[in-house]
N, C-alpha and C positions, 0 to 999 in steps of 0.2 A: 451354429448355436452356441457352441463353447466360448467363442470370442465375444459374444453378446453377453454372456454371463459373466465373464471375467471383466468386461467393460463396466457393467453394473456394480460389481463389487469394488472396483478401484476406479471411481469416477474421475478423480483428479489426475491419475496417470494417463488416462486418455482423454483429457479435456483439450477440446480443440480451441486454439487461439481465434478469437473474434476477428472478422475483418477489421483492418485498422489503416489509417492514413499515415502510419509510421512508415519510414523508409525500409528497403529491403533488408539492411543490417540489423535495424532495430526490431523489425518483425521476426527475424531469426533468433534474436535475443529472447523475445516473447515466447517463441516455440520452444527453445532450449530451457528456459526458466520453468515453463510450465511442467516439463518432465522431471524436474528436480525433486529430491526426496523432501517431503513434507510440504509441497507447494499446494495450496488450495486455490482454486479458480472459481470465481463467482460468475453469475450470469452476466454481469455488467462488463466483465473482462477483467476486473481486479484480480491480481495474484497477490497471495501473500504467504509468508512462512512465519510460524509462531517461534520467536527466538527465547521468550520467557513467558510462561502462562501466568497471568495475574489471578488473585483470589477474591477480587471485589466485584461489585456490580458493574453494569454498563450504562454509559449516559444515554439521555434522551436527545433529541435533535437540538434542542435549546440549551442543553446543559453546559456550563462553562467547564473547561477541562484544562489542567496544567499538564503540558507535555514537553518532553524533550524530543527534538528530531533533528535529522540532517537529510539533505537531499541532493541527488546528482542526476545527471543523465545516464541513460543506459551505456552510452558510449564511454562514460567514466566509471562505470561499475566494475569492480567492487571497491576500489580504493582511490579512485582519481579525485579530480577536483570537485568540491561541493559547490552548489550555488547558494545555499543557505544552511545554517546550523545553529540551533539554539545551544548546542553543546560548545561551540566555538565562542559563542558570545557569554558563556558561563552562567545562563539562567534560563529556565524553562520560559515557555510562552502559553498564555491562556487564551483559548477560543472554544467556541462550541462547534459541534459537528456542522450545523447548518452555515457556518461562516467560512468554510473552507471548499477545496475542489471536491468534486463528486466522489472521487476515489477515497478521499480522506472522510467524508461525510459517511460513506458506507462502512469503511474500516472501523471508525471510532465507535459506532453504534453496536459493533460486534465485539470489540475488544472489552476486557475487563480491566478494572483499576489495578495496576501493578504489571500489566502486560508490556511486552517489547516485542514489535513485529517488524519484519521487513516487508514493505509494500511495493509492488510493481504496477505502475499505472500507465496503461496505453493512453495516447493523446485524446481519445474520445471521453475519457473520464478525468482528464487532467485540464491542460490549457488548450487542447484541440489545435486549430490552426493559427492560434495566436502565438507569436514569439513572446518571450517575457524577458526583456532586456537582451544582453548579448551573450548570456549564459544558457539560455533555454530556447533553442530554435523551434519554429512552428512545427507541430505534429512530433514532439518528442515523447518518448517513453521515458518516465521518470521512476526513479528508485529512491525509496525513503526508508530510513529507519526511524520508527516512532515509539515512544515510550510514553505510556499514559501513567502519569504519576499520581494524579488525583483528579476528582470531578466534584463539583459542588453538589453537596447533598446526596452523594453516591457512597455507599459503604466501601471501605478499602479491604474488608473481609466479609465473605458471606458464610 
């Protein structure tokens, strides 16, 4: 009974990693990341840590947002080769939550303008069984840093 009560009080600390098509090494990464301090795990399997909390509103599904981000596979986490980076290009990118992978769609609608999060995306809510060029093998776990700079029509301060 005590364990059940503790599990209710600390759900993210005991969140089970959903069944995934990721290989054993990346599945172990997901399990370890889920146990990390501040990690939130959603029903979809998305994991995130809030690096900076924003003070603005959150976008709707079709709201264009200006974001900085960088992505790497879990095998290159935390500081290995990135497969894409707006930081490296020197300018943010604008897109709406409905225009990106499912993990980003979910995260962006939870984020507040001004937030910076680290997202861990199992393949089921990223690119699944599709390889994306030579840098993202099929069934990869992806790790992104995402910073929501602004969103069209959404207040930067609430």
